[in-house]
C-alpha positions as CSV (number, residue, x, y, z in Angstrom):
1,X,-140.5,-36.1,-41.3
2,X,-141.7,-36.7,-37.8
3,X,-139.4,-37.7,-35.0
4,X,-141.5,-40.9,-34.3
5,X,-141.1,-41.9,-38.0
6,X,-137.3,-41.3,-37.7
7,X,-137.2,-43.3,-34.5
8,X,-139.1,-46.2,-36.1
9,X,-136.8,-46.1,-39.2
10,X,-133.7,-46.2,-37.0
11,X,-134.9,-49.0,-34.8
12,X,-136.1,-50.9,-37.9
13,X,-132.6,-50.7,-39.4
14,X,-131.1,-51.8,-36.1
15,X,-133.6,-54.7,-35.7
16,X,-133.8,-56.1,-39.3
17,X,-130.9,-54.9,-41.4
18,X,-128.2,-55.1,-38.8
19,X,-129.8,-57.3,-36.1
20,X,-128.4,-55.2,-33.3
21,X,-130.2,-56.6,-30.3
22,X,-128.6,-56.8,-26.9
23,X,-124.8,-56.9,-26.8
24,X,-124.4,-56.5,-30.6
25,X,-123.6,-52.8,-31.2
26,X,-123.2,-50.7,-34.3
27,X,-121.3,-47.4,-34.5
28,X,-123.5,-44.3,-34.2
29,X,-121.6,-42.8,-37.2
30,X,-123.2,-45.3,-39.5
31,X,-126.6,-43.5,-39.0
32,X,-125.6,-40.1,-40.2
33,X,-128.4,-40.0,-42.7
34,X,-130.9,-39.3,-39.9
35,X,-131.0,-35.5,-39.5
36,X,-132.1,-35.7,-35.8
37,X,-130.0,-38.6,-34.7
38,X,-128.8,-37.0,-31.5
39,X,-132.3,-36.2,-30.4
40,X,-133.6,-39.6,-31.4
41,X,-130.9,-41.5,-29.6
42,X,-131.3,-39.4,-26.4
43,X,-135.0,-40.0,-26.3
44,X,-134.7,-43.7,-27.0
45,X,-132.0,-44.1,-24.4
46,X,-134.2,-42.3,-21.8
47,X,-137.0,-44.9,-22.7
48,X,-134.4,-47.7,-22.3
49,X,-135.2,-48.9,-25.8
50,X,-131.6,-48.2,-27.0
51,X,-128.4,-49.1,-25.2
52,X,-125.7,-46.5,-25.7
53,X,-122.2,-47.8,-25.4
54,X,-119.3,-45.3,-25.3
55,X,-116.1,-46.8,-26.6
56,X,-112.7,-45.0,-26.6
57,X,-112.8,-44.4,-30.4
58,X,-116.5,-44.3,-31.1
59,X,-120.1,-44.4,-29.7
60,X,-122.3,-47.4,-30.4
61,X,-126.0,-48.3,-30.1
62,X,-128.1,-51.4,-29.9
63,X,-131.7,-52.3,-29.1
64,X,-132.5,-53.5,-25.6
65,X,-134.1,-57.0,-25.8
66,X,-136.0,-56.4,-22.6
67,X,-138.3,-54.1,-24.6
68,X,-138.4,-56.1,-27.8
69,X,-142.2,-56.3,-27.8
70,X,-142.7,-52.6,-27.3
71,X,-140.0,-51.7,-29.9
72,X,-141.6,-53.9,-32.5
73,X,-145.1,-52.5,-31.8
74,X,-143.7,-48.9,-32.1
75,X,-142.0,-49.7,-35.4
76,X,-145.0,-51.4,-36.9
77,X,-147.4,-48.6,-35.8
78,X,-145.1,-46.0,-37.5
79,X,-144.1,-48.1,-40.5
80,X,-147.2,-50.3,-41.2
81,X,-145.6,-51.6,-44.4
82,X,-143.1,-53.7,-42.4
83,X,-145.6,-55.4,-40.2
84,X,-144.7,-59.0,-39.6
85,X,-141.1,-58.6,-40.9
86,X,-139.4,-58.1,-37.5
87,X,-138.3,-61.0,-35.3
């Protein structure tokens, strides 16, 4: 599986299933199924698409609403079957 596909799947899960945009975070440990989670999060944080929040007991992530259009376009280009399902 390519890193771009994993990134799209992670962001799709954050956007649709969990609705983690802006100040709504989810624990990073909930995404253990992604084999390259550390690499993916680091790259997406560098792009400013994911907000990384370090709490005392855990680390959390959320999608940055400032880049919503770019995030949705990236997800839909890598997961064409979900086109039109992201709001």
